[in-house]
C-alpha positions, 0 to 999 in steps of 0.5 A: 450098524447098531446091533439093537436096530433092525431097520434104519430110517432117515430123518425124513422117513422117521418124520413121515412115519411119526406124522402118519402115526399121529394122524391114526392116533387123531382118528382113533380119538375122533372115532372112539370105541365107547364103553359099551364096546369095550365092556362087550370086548372084555367079556370075550377075554373072560370067556363070556358070550358078548352081545351079538351086535359086538362084531358088526359094531367093531366093523363099523367103528373100524371102517369109519376110522378108515374112511376118516383116515383116507379123507385126511389125504388130499388125493382122496378128497379130489376123487369123485364120490364113486372113486372114493367108494371104490378106494374105500372098499379096497383099502378097507378090506386090506386095512381089515386083513392087516388088522386081523393078521396083527391080532392073530399074532398077539400073545396075552394082550401083548403084540408079538414082535416079528423076528427078523433074522440077520443075514 
């Protein structure tokens, strides 16, 4: 095994993962943050107080992206409106939790790489 590789993927798994990442990239472009949100977010990094509407706006953008991502899947589109709402709330909460966890592991704007110990 190559010492530089932690995980080994098959060609099919790699293709699937890249397809999913491309979907996420497409949705982010469909639901952009907007310059006002970016400016307000930068205020935080500069130690300034952002507008009080920033966090609700960020949550709105995030959840809109989650909805659009879910809507790209056939299985989701086949659900009733009630089932879609249930899945959206369940998946949205998990996605937000993972996002916040990832954010907490960031150092100086660079994502910290999780280290996997070799057995």
